[in-house]
PDB file of N, CA, C, O and CB in Angstrom:
ATOM      1  N   MET A   1      -0.192 -40.870   2.251  1.00  0.00           N
ATOM      2  CA  MET A   1      -0.193 -39.793   1.303  1.00  0.00           C
ATOM      3  C   MET A   1      -0.116 -38.452   2.013  1.00  0.00           C
ATOM      4  O   MET A   1      -0.716 -38.279   3.074  1.00  0.00           O
ATOM      5  CB  MET A   1      -1.421 -39.863   0.428  1.00  0.00           C
ATOM      6  N   GLY A   2       0.620 -37.496   1.438  1.00  0.00           N
ATOM      7  CA  GLY A   2       0.749 -36.176   2.031  1.00  0.00           C
ATOM      8  C   GLY A   2      -0.454 -35.303   1.776  1.00  0.00           C
ATOM      9  O   GLY A   2      -1.278 -35.581   0.904  1.00  0.00           O
ATOM     10  N   GLU A   3      -0.538 -34.261   2.538  1.00  0.00           N
ATOM     11  CA  GLU A   3      -1.633 -33.312   2.393  1.00  0.00           C
ATOM     12  C   GLU A   3      -1.277 -32.291   1.323  1.00  0.00           C
ATOM     13  O   GLU A   3      -0.145 -31.808   1.283  1.00  0.00           O
ATOM     14  CB  GLU A   3      -1.940 -32.612   3.738  1.00  0.00           C
ATOM     15  N   TYR A   4      -2.228 -31.955   0.455  1.00  0.00           N
ATOM     16  CA  TYR A   4      -1.991 -30.968  -0.592  1.00  0.00           C
ATOM     17  C   TYR A   4      -1.808 -29.608   0.052  1.00  0.00           C
ATOM     18  O   TYR A   4      -2.653 -29.190   0.843  1.00  0.00           O
ATOM     19  CB  TYR A   4      -3.154 -30.941  -1.616  1.00  0.00           C
ATOM     20  N   LYS A   5      -0.729 -28.907  -0.262  1.00  0.00           N
ATOM     21  CA  LYS A   5      -0.389 -27.674   0.441  1.00  0.00           C
ATOM     22  C   LYS A   5      -1.158 -26.443  -0.047  1.00  0.00           C
ATOM     23  O   LYS A   5      -1.267 -25.464   0.691  1.00  0.00           O
ATOM     24  CB  LYS A   5       1.074 -27.421   0.308  1.00  0.00           C
ATOM     25  N   ASN A   6      -1.687 -26.469  -1.256  1.00  0.00           N
ATOM     26  CA  ASN A   6      -2.388 -25.311  -1.790  1.00  0.00           C
ATOM     27  C   ASN A   6      -3.883 -25.418  -1.537  1.00  0.00           C
ATOM     28  O   ASN A   6      -4.448 -26.511  -1.510  1.00  0.00           O
ATOM     29  CB  ASN A   6      -2.116 -25.164  -3.283  1.00  0.00           C
ATOM     30  N   LYS A   7      -4.511 -24.273  -1.354  1.00  0.00           N
ATOM     31  CA  LYS A   7      -5.960 -24.224  -1.157  1.00  0.00           C
ATOM     32  C   LYS A   7      -6.656 -24.239  -2.516  1.00  0.00           C
ATOM     33  O   LYS A   7      -6.144 -23.688  -3.491  1.00  0.00           O
ATOM     34  CB  LYS A   7      -6.371 -22.961  -0.341  1.00  0.00           C
ATOM     35  N   THR A   8      -7.806 -24.862  -2.568  1.00  0.00           N
ATOM     36  CA  THR A   8      -8.615 -24.816  -3.780  1.00  0.00           C
ATOM     37  C   THR A   8      -9.720 -23.787  -3.573  1.00  0.00           C
ATOM     38  O   THR A   8     -10.168 -23.549  -2.451  1.00  0.00           O
ATOM     39  CB  THR A   8      -9.210 -26.224  -4.126  1.00  0.00           C
ATOM     40  N   TYR A   9     -10.148 -23.183  -4.678  1.00  0.00           N
ATOM     41  CA  TYR A   9     -11.172 -22.169  -4.618  1.00  0.00           C
ATOM     42  C   TYR A   9     -11.969 -22.224  -5.920  1.00  0.00           C
ATOM     43  O   TYR A   9     -11.392 -22.107  -7.001  1.00  0.00           O
ATOM     44  CB  TYR A   9     -10.554 -20.758  -4.383  1.00  0.00           C
ATOM     45  N   PRO A  10     -13.279 -22.399  -5.830  1.00  0.00           N
ATOM     46  CA  PRO A  10     -14.078 -22.392  -7.056  1.00  0.00           C
ATOM     47  C   PRO A  10     -14.106 -20.976  -7.636  1.00  0.00           C
ATOM     48  O   PRO A  10     -14.335 -20.005  -6.914  1.00  0.00           O
ATOM     49  CB  PRO A  10     -15.526 -22.905  -6.780  1.00  0.00           C
ATOM     50  N   LEU A  11     -13.877 -20.872  -8.912  1.00  0.00           N
ATOM     51  CA  LEU A  11     -13.776 -19.560  -9.552  1.00  0.00           C
ATOM     52  C   LEU A  11     -14.659 -19.539 -10.788  1.00  0.00           C
ATOM     53  O   LEU A  11     -14.521 -20.380 -11.676  1.00  0.00           O
ATOM     54  CB  LEU A  11     -12.304 -19.227  -9.923  1.00  0.00           C
ATOM     55  N   ARG A  12     -15.551 -18.587 -10.836  1.00  0.00           N
ATOM     56  CA  ARG A  12     -16.440 -18.445 -11.992  1.00  0.00           C
ATOM     57  C   ARG A  12     -15.950 -17.271 -12.818  1.00  0.00           C
ATOM     58  O   ARG A  12     -15.824 -16.153 -12.319  1.00  0.00           O
ATOM     59  CB  ARG A  12     -17.932 -18.242 -11.553  1.00  0.00           C
ATOM     60  N   LEU A  13     -15.674 -17.539 -14.088  1.00  0.00           N
ATOM     61  CA  LEU A  13     -15.186 -16.504 -14.989  1.00  0.00           C
ATOM     62  C   LEU A  13     -16.014 -16.484 -16.262  1.00  0.00           C
ATOM     63  O   LEU A  13     -16.552 -17.505 -16.692  1.00  0.00           O
ATOM     64  CB  LEU A  13     -13.706 -16.724 -15.318  1.00  0.00           C
ATOM     65  N   ASP A  14     -16.102 -15.324 -16.844  1.00  0.00           N
ATOM     66  CA  ASP A  14     -16.728 -15.133 -18.134  1.00  0.00           C
ATOM     67  C   ASP A  14     -16.049 -16.054 -19.158  1.00  0.00           C
ATOM     68  O   ASP A  14     -14.829 -16.217 -19.127  1.00  0.00           O
ATOM     69  CB  ASP A  14     -16.643 -13.643 -18.574  1.00  0.00           C
ATOM     70  N   ASN A  15     -16.822 -16.649 -20.054  1.00  0.00           N
ATOM     71  CA  ASN A  15     -16.265 -17.576 -21.048  1.00  0.00           C
ATOM     72  C   ASN A  15     -15.156 -16.956 -21.886  1.00  0.00           C
ATOM     73  O   ASN A  15     -14.144 -17.603 -22.154  1.00  0.00           O
ATOM     74  CB  ASN A  15     -17.360 -18.069 -21.960  1.00  0.00           C
ATOM     75  N   ASN A  16     -15.339 -15.711 -22.299  1.00  0.00           N
ATOM     76  CA  ASN A  16     -14.328 -15.038 -23.115  1.00  0.00           C
ATOM     77  C   ASN A  16     -13.022 -14.865 -22.327  1.00  0.00           C
ATOM     78  O   ASN A  16     -11.935 -15.091 -22.857  1.00  0.00           O
ATOM     79  CB  ASN A  16     -14.851 -13.663 -23.595  1.00  0.00           C
ATOM     80  N   LEU A  17     -13.139 -14.472 -21.086  1.00  0.00           N
ATOM     81  CA  LEU A  17     -11.964 -14.309 -20.235  1.00  0.00           C
ATOM     82  C   LEU A  17     -11.268 -15.655 -20.018  1.00  0.00           C
ATOM     83  O   LEU A  17     -10.040 -15.731 -20.060  1.00  0.00           O
ATOM     84  CB  LEU A  17     -12.359 -13.684 -18.880  1.00  0.00           C
ATOM     85  N   MET A  18     -12.036 -16.699 -19.790  1.00  0.00           N
ATOM     86  CA  MET A  18     -11.463 -18.029 -19.591  1.00  0.00           C
ATOM     87  C   MET A  18     -10.750 -18.512 -20.851  1.00  0.00           C
ATOM     88  O   MET A  18      -9.674 -19.107 -20.772  1.00  0.00           O
ATOM     89  CB  MET A  18     -12.555 -19.025 -19.187  1.00  0.00           C
ATOM     90  N   ASP A  19     -11.345 -18.259 -22.002  1.00  0.00           N
ATOM     91  CA  ASP A  19     -10.703 -18.647 -23.260  1.00  0.00           C
ATOM     92  C   ASP A  19      -9.362 -17.932 -23.435  1.00  0.00           C
ATOM     93  O   ASP A  19      -8.386 -18.528 -23.890  1.00  0.00           O
ATOM     94  CB  ASP A  19     -11.627 -18.336 -24.452  1.00  0.00           C
ATOM     95  N   LYS A  20      -9.325 -16.664 -23.073  1.00  0.00           N
ATOM     96  CA  LYS A  20      -8.077 -15.901 -23.181  1.00  0.00           C
ATOM     97  C   LYS A  20      -7.035 -16.417 -22.194  1.00  0.00           C
ATOM     98  O   LYS A  20      -5.855 -16.513 -22.530  1.00  0.00           O
ATOM     99  CB  LYS A  20      -8.338 -14.406 -22.937  1.00  0.00           C
ATOM    100  N   LEU A  21      -7.462 -16.746 -20.989  1.00  0.00           N
ATOM    101  CA  LEU A  21      -6.526 -17.307 -20.005  1.00  0.00           C
ATOM    102  C   LEU A  21      -5.970 -18.650 -20.483  1.00  0.00           C
ATOM    103  O   LEU A  21      -4.780 -18.926 -20.330  1.00  0.00           O
ATOM    104  CB  LEU A  21      -7.221 -17.479 -18.637  1.00  0.00           C
ATOM    105  N   ARG A  22      -6.829 -19.473 -21.055  1.00  0.00           N
ATOM    106  CA  ARG A  22      -6.369 -20.764 -21.590  1.00  0.00           C
ATOM    107  C   ARG A  22      -5.331 -20.557 -22.685  1.00  0.00           C
ATOM    108  O   ARG A  22      -4.329 -21.270 -22.747  1.00  0.00           O
ATOM    109  CB  ARG A  22      -7.558 -21.579 -22.138  1.00  0.00           C
ATOM    110  N   LYS A  23      -5.579 -19.574 -23.551  1.00  0.00           N
ATOM    111  CA  LYS A  23      -4.646 -19.285 -24.643  1.00  0.00           C
ATOM    112  C   LYS A  23      -3.300 -18.819 -24.086  1.00  0.00           C
ATOM    113  O   LYS A  23      -2.250 -19.258 -24.554  1.00  0.00           O
ATOM    114  CB  LYS A  23      -5.233 -18.214 -25.590  1.00  0.00           C
ATOM    115  N   LEU A  24      -3.327 -17.944 -23.104  1.00  0.00           N
ATOM    116  CA  LEU A  24      -2.078 -17.493 -22.476  1.00  0.00           C
ATOM    117  C   LEU A  24      -1.331 -18.656 -21.844  1.00  0.00           C
ATOM    118  O   LEU A  24      -0.116 -18.776 -21.999  1.00  0.00           O
ATOM    119  CB  LEU A  24      -2.365 -16.421 -21.417  1.00  0.00           C
ATOM    120  N   ALA A  25      -2.048 -19.503 -21.140  1.00  0.00           N
ATOM    121  CA  ALA A  25      -1.429 -20.658 -20.489  1.00  0.00           C
ATOM    122  C   ALA A  25      -0.788 -21.569 -21.540  1.00  0.00           C
ATOM    123  O   ALA A  25       0.326 -22.060 -21.356  1.00  0.00           O
ATOM    124  CB  ALA A  25      -2.478 -21.444 -19.654  1.00  0.00           C
ATOM    125  N   GLU A  26      -1.490 -21.780 -22.613  1.00  0.00           N
ATOM    126  CA  GLU A  26      -0.955 -22.617 -23.700  1.00  0.00           C
ATOM    127  C   GLU A  26       0.305 -21.999 -24.294  1.00  0.00           C
ATOM    128  O   GLU A  26       1.292 -22.698 -24.524  1.00  0.00           O
ATOM    129  CB  GLU A  26      -2.013 -22.814 -24.803  1.00  0.00           C
ATOM    130  N   GLN A  27       0.277 -20.689 -24.543  1.00  0.00           N
ATOM    131  CA  GLN A  27       1.436 -20.002 -25.122  1.00  0.00           C
ATOM    132  C   GLN A  27       2.648 -20.050 -24.193  1.00  0.00           C
ATOM    133  O   GLN A  27       3.787 -20.093 -24.657  1.00  0.00           O
ATOM    134  CB  GLN A  27       1.084 -18.549 -25.436  1.00  0.00           C
ATOM    135  N   GLU A  28       2.406 -20.042 -22.893  1.00  0.00           N
ATOM    136  CA  GLU A  28       3.494 -20.045 -21.919  1.00  0.00           C
ATOM    137  C   GLU A  28       3.768 -21.442 -21.371  1.00  0.00           C
ATOM    138  O   GLU A  28       4.547 -21.608 -20.432  1.00  0.00           O
ATOM    139  CB  GLU A  28       3.171 -19.099 -20.778  1.00  0.00           C
ATOM    140  N   ASP A  29       3.123 -22.439 -21.964  1.00  0.00           N
ATOM    141  CA  ASP A  29       3.328 -23.845 -21.608  1.00  0.00           C
ATOM    142  C   ASP A  29       3.143 -24.098 -20.112  1.00  0.00           C
ATOM    143  O   ASP A  29       3.986 -24.713 -19.458  1.00  0.00           O
ATOM    144  CB  ASP A  29       4.718 -24.289 -22.032  1.00  0.00           C
ATOM    145  N   ARG A  30       2.007 -23.604 -19.587  1.00  0.00           N
ATOM    146  CA  ARG A  30       1.657 -23.803 -18.178  1.00  0.00           C
ATOM    147  C   ARG A  30       0.259 -24.386 -18.089  1.00  0.00           C
ATOM    148  O   ARG A  30      -0.560 -24.180 -18.985  1.00  0.00           O
ATOM    149  CB  ARG A  30       1.746 -22.470 -17.383  1.00  0.00           C
ATOM    150  N   PRO A  31      -0.019 -25.110 -17.021  1.00  0.00           N
ATOM    151  CA  PRO A  31      -1.412 -25.486 -16.765  1.00  0.00           C
ATOM    152  C   PRO A  31      -2.221 -24.214 -16.461  1.00  0.00           C
ATOM    153  O   PRO A  31      -1.678 -23.231 -15.957  1.00  0.00           O
ATOM    154  CB  PRO A  31      -1.509 -26.513 -15.574  1.00  0.00           C
ATOM    155  N   LEU A  32      -3.490 -24.244 -16.767  1.00  0.00           N
ATOM    156  CA  LEU A  32      -4.342 -23.079 -16.548  1.00  0.00           C
ATOM    157  C   LEU A  32      -4.287 -22.609 -15.100  1.00  0.00           C
ATOM    158  O   LEU A  32      -4.201 -21.407 -14.846  1.00  0.00           O
ATOM    159  CB  LEU A  32      -5.781 -23.398 -16.937  1.00  0.00           C
ATOM    160  N   SER A  33      -4.335 -23.529 -14.152  1.00  0.00           N
ATOM    161  CA  SER A  33      -4.323 -23.136 -12.737  1.00  0.00           C
ATOM    162  C   SER A  33      -3.037 -22.394 -12.372  1.00  0.00           C
ATOM    163  O   SER A  33      -3.074 -21.432 -11.605  1.00  0.00           O
ATOM    164  CB  SER A  33      -4.483 -24.370 -11.842  1.00  0.00           C
ATOM    165  N   LYS A  34      -1.904 -22.836 -12.916  1.00  0.00           N
ATOM    166  CA  LYS A  34      -0.627 -22.162 -12.634  1.00  0.00           C
ATOM    167  C   LYS A  34      -0.559 -20.797 -13.312  1.00  0.00           C
ATOM    168  O   LYS A  34       0.052 -19.869 -12.783  1.00  0.00           O
ATOM    169  CB  LYS A  34       0.551 -23.033 -13.097  1.00  0.00           C
ATOM    170  N   GLN A  35      -1.181 -20.673 -14.472  1.00  0.00           N
ATOM    171  CA  GLN A  35      -1.222 -19.381 -15.158  1.00  0.00           C
ATOM    172  C   GLN A  35      -2.029 -18.379 -14.333  1.00  0.00           C
ATOM    173  O   GLN A  35      -1.618 -17.230 -14.171  1.00  0.00           O
ATOM    174  CB  GLN A  35      -1.830 -19.531 -16.577  1.00  0.00           C
ATOM    175  N   ILE A  36      -3.168 -18.812 -13.816  1.00  0.00           N
ATOM    176  CA  ILE A  36      -3.995 -17.932 -12.986  1.00  0.00           C
ATOM    177  C   ILE A  36      -3.226 -17.556 -11.718  1.00  0.00           C
ATOM    178  O   ILE A  36      -3.229 -16.394 -11.310  1.00  0.00           O
ATOM    179  CB  ILE A  36      -5.350 -18.618 -12.624  1.00  0.00           C
ATOM    180  N   GLU A  37      -2.574 -18.527 -11.103  1.00  0.00           N
ATOM    181  CA  GLU A  37      -1.778 -18.256  -9.897  1.00  0.00           C
ATOM    182  C   GLU A  37      -0.678 -17.233 -10.192  1.00  0.00           C
ATOM    183  O   GLU A  37      -0.441 -16.326  -9.394  1.00  0.00           O
ATOM    184  CB  GLU A  37      -1.155 -19.566  -9.353  1.00  0.00           C
ATOM    185  N   ARG A  38      -0.010 -17.379 -11.336  1.00  0.00           N
ATOM    186  CA  ARG A  38       1.055 -16.454 -11.723  1.00  0.00           C
ATOM    187  C   ARG A  38       0.521 -15.033 -11.893  1.00  0.00           C
ATOM    188  O   ARG A  38       1.140 -14.075 -11.430  1.00  0.00           O
ATOM    189  CB  ARG A  38       1.720 -16.922 -13.022  1.00  0.00           C
ATOM    190  N   ILE A  39      -0.624 -14.898 -12.554  1.00  0.00           N
ATOM    191  CA  ILE A  39      -1.229 -13.582 -12.787  1.00  0.00           C
ATOM    192  C   ILE A  39      -1.605 -12.932 -11.459  1.00  0.00           C
ATOM    193  O   ILE A  39      -1.354 -11.743 -11.262  1.00  0.00           O
ATOM    194  CB  ILE A  39      -2.476 -13.705 -13.697  1.00  0.00           C
ATOM    195  N   VAL A  40      -2.200 -13.692 -10.552  1.00  0.00           N
ATOM    196  CA  VAL A  40      -2.586 -13.163  -9.242  1.00  0.00           C
ATOM    197  C   VAL A  40      -1.344 -12.749  -8.453  1.00  0.00           C
ATOM    198  O   VAL A  40      -1.323 -11.686  -7.834  1.00  0.00           O
ATOM    199  CB  VAL A  40      -3.405 -14.212  -8.448  1.00  0.00           C
ATOM    200  N   ARG A  41      -0.312 -13.591  -8.478  1.00  0.00           N
ATOM    201  CA  ARG A  41       0.938 -13.280  -7.761  1.00  0.00           C
ATOM    202  C   ARG A  41       1.558 -11.981  -8.296  1.00  0.00           C
ATOM    203  O   ARG A  41       1.997 -11.138  -7.514  1.00  0.00           O
ATOM    204  CB  ARG A  41       1.951 -14.454  -7.898  1.00  0.00           C
ATOM    205  N   GLU A  42       1.594 -11.818  -9.623  1.00  0.00           N
ATOM    206  CA  GLU A  42       2.158 -10.602 -10.221  1.00  0.00           C
ATOM    207  C   GLU A  42       1.334  -9.373  -9.842  1.00  0.00           C
ATOM    208  O   GLU A  42       1.893  -8.308  -9.580  1.00  0.00           O
ATOM    209  CB  GLU A  42       2.226 -10.738 -11.754  1.00  0.00           C
ATOM    210  N   TYR A  43       0.014  -9.514  -9.813  1.00  0.00           N
ATOM    211  CA  TYR A  43      -0.843  -8.393  -9.418  1.00  0.00           C
ATOM    212  C   TYR A  43      -0.557  -7.984  -7.972  1.00  0.00           C
ATOM    213  O   TYR A  43      -0.434  -6.797  -7.672  1.00  0.00           O
ATOM    214  CB  TYR A  43      -2.336  -8.766  -9.583  1.00  0.00           C
ATOM    215  N   ILE A  44      -0.452  -8.964  -7.086  1.00  0.00           N
ATOM    216  CA  ILE A  44      -0.194  -8.655  -5.678  1.00  0.00           C
ATOM    217  C   ILE A  44       1.165  -7.996  -5.509  1.00  0.00           C
ATOM    218  O   ILE A  44       1.294  -7.059  -4.721  1.00  0.00           O
ATOM    219  CB  ILE A  44      -0.272  -9.926  -4.825  1.00  0.00           C
ATOM    220  N   GLN A  45       2.180  -8.459  -6.226  1.00  0.00           N
ATOM    221  CA  GLN A  45       3.498  -7.831  -6.157  1.00  0.00           C
ATOM    222  C   GLN A  45       3.427  -6.373  -6.589  1.00  0.00           C
ATOM    223  O   GLN A  45       3.992  -5.504  -5.925  1.00  0.00           O
ATOM    224  CB  GLN A  45       4.500  -8.592  -7.030  1.00  0.00           C
ATOM    225  N   ALA A  46       2.745  -6.097  -7.686  1.00  0.00           N
ATOM    226  CA  ALA A  46       2.608  -4.729  -8.177  1.00  0.00           C
ATOM    227  C   ALA A  46       1.838  -3.867  -7.175  1.00  0.00           C
ATOM    228  O   ALA A  46       2.205  -2.721  -6.920  1.00  0.00           O
ATOM    229  CB  ALA A  46       1.902  -4.718  -9.544  1.00  0.00           C
ATOM    230  N   TYR A  47       0.776  -4.427  -6.617  1.00  0.00           N
ATOM    231  CA  TYR A  47      -0.015  -3.700  -5.629  1.00  0.00           C
ATOM    232  C   TYR A  47       0.838  -3.350  -4.410  1.00  0.00           C
ATOM    233  O   TYR A  47       0.807  -2.218  -3.929  1.00  0.00           O
ATOM    234  CB  TYR A  47      -1.239  -4.529  -5.205  1.00  0.00           C
ATOM    235  N   GLU A  48       1.599  -4.326  -3.915  1.00  0.00           N
ATOM    236  CA  GLU A  48       2.430  -4.102  -2.728  1.00  0.00           C
ATOM    237  C   GLU A  48       3.549  -3.099  -3.003  1.00  0.00           C
ATOM    238  O   GLU A  48       3.934  -2.354  -2.103  1.00  0.00           O
ATOM    239  CB  GLU A  48       3.028  -5.424  -2.245  1.00  0.00           C
ATOM    240  N   GLN A  49       4.068  -3.065  -4.208  1.00  0.00           N
ATOM    241  CA  GLN A  49       5.091  -2.069  -4.541  1.00  0.00           C
ATOM    242  C   GLN A  49       4.523  -0.663  -4.451  1.00  0.00           C
ATOM    243  O   GLN A  49       5.214   0.270  -4.042  1.00  0.00           O
ATOM    244  CB  GLN A  49       5.654  -2.320  -5.946  1.00  0.00           C
ATOM    245  N   GLU A  50       3.271  -0.518  -4.832  1.00  0.00           N
ATOM    246  CA  GLU A  50       2.641   0.803  -4.820  1.00  0.00           C
ATOM    247  C   GLU A  50       2.066   1.174  -3.457  1.00  0.00           C
ATOM    248  O   GLU A  50       2.125   2.339  -3.064  1.00  0.00           O
ATOM    249  CB  GLU A  50       1.548   0.856  -5.857  1.00  0.00           C
ATOM    250  N   HIS A  51       1.514   0.214  -2.734  1.00  0.00           N
ATOM    251  CA  HIS A  51       0.760   0.506  -1.517  1.00  0.00           C
ATOM    252  C   HIS A  51       1.375  -0.056  -0.232  1.00  0.00           C
ATOM    253  O   HIS A  51       0.871   0.207   0.859  1.00  0.00           O
ATOM    254  CB  HIS A  51      -0.618  -0.026  -1.662  1.00  0.00           C
ATOM    255  N   GLY A  52       2.445  -0.817  -0.352  1.00  0.00           N
ATOM    256  CA  GLY A  52       3.047  -1.432   0.826  1.00  0.00           C
ATOM    257  C   GLY A  52       2.595  -2.872   0.986  1.00  0.00           C
ATOM    258  O   GLY A  52       1.614  -3.312   0.387  1.00  0.00           O
ATOM    259  N   GLU A  53       3.332  -3.583   1.805  1.00  0.00           N
ATOM    260  CA  GLU A  53       3.083  -5.015   1.990  1.00  0.00           C
ATOM    261  C   GLU A  53       1.724  -5.284   2.621  1.00  0.00           C
ATOM    262  O   GLU A  53       1.293  -4.580   3.535  1.00  0.00           O
ATOM    263  CB  GLU A  53       4.174  -5.627   2.849  1.00  0.00           C
ATOM    264  N   ILE A  54       1.063  -6.310   2.117  1.00  0.00           N
ATOM    265  CA  ILE A  54      -0.207  -6.755   2.672  1.00  0.00           C
ATOM    266  C   ILE A  54       0.096  -7.776   3.759  1.00  0.00           C
ATOM    267  O   ILE A  54       0.805  -8.753   3.520  1.00  0.00           O
ATOM    268  CB  ILE A  54      -1.141  -7.358   1.566  1.00  0.00           C
ATOM    269  N   ASN A  55      -0.435  -7.551   4.939  1.00  0.00           N
ATOM    270  CA  ASN A  55      -0.252  -8.494   6.030  1.00  0.00           C
ATOM    271  C   ASN A  55      -1.566  -9.233   6.247  1.00  0.00           C
ATOM    272  O   ASN A  55      -2.503  -8.661   6.804  1.00  0.00           O
ATOM    273  CB  ASN A  55       0.211  -7.771   7.332  1.00  0.00           C
ATOM    274  N   PRO A  56      -1.659 -10.490   5.821  1.00  0.00           N
ATOM    275  CA  PRO A  56      -2.918 -11.230   5.927  1.00  0.00           C
ATOM    276  C   PRO A  56      -3.350 -11.497   7.378  1.00  0.00           C
ATOM    277  O   PRO A  56      -4.503 -11.856   7.616  1.00  0.00           O
ATOM    278  CB  PRO A  56      -2.791 -12.544   5.192  1.00  0.00           C
ATOM    279  N   ASP A  57      -2.450 -11.329   8.338  1.00  0.00           N
ATOM    280  CA  ASP A  57      -2.791 -11.597   9.734  1.00  0.00           C
ATOM    281  C   ASP A  57      -3.431 -10.400  10.433  1.00  0.00           C
ATOM    282  O   ASP A  57      -3.884 -10.524  11.571  1.00  0.00           O
ATOM    283  CB  ASP A  57      -1.556 -12.013  10.487  1.00  0.00           C
ATOM    284  N   GLU A  58      -3.476  -9.268   9.782  1.00  0.00           N
ATOM    285  CA  GLU A  58      -4.065  -8.070  10.413  1.00  0.00           C
ATOM    286  C   GLU A  58      -5.556  -8.047  10.264  1.00  0.00           C
ATOM    287  O   GLU A  58      -6.209  -7.115  10.733  1.00  0.00           O
ATOM    288  CB  GLU A  58      -3.482  -6.803   9.819  1.00  0.00           C
TER     289      GLU A  58
END
């Protein structure tokens, strides 16, 4: 069996926020984890457009 390429991270969220994320994921026909990943990716893209690229190795 291959190694899973993505990292897991326990995430604690307010119930109301989690319910809203679930609803968004359902509306966009995505698993909740992929919806959260998409939101984080979009935030980082917007941040980098405004502030420059983030280099995780620095």
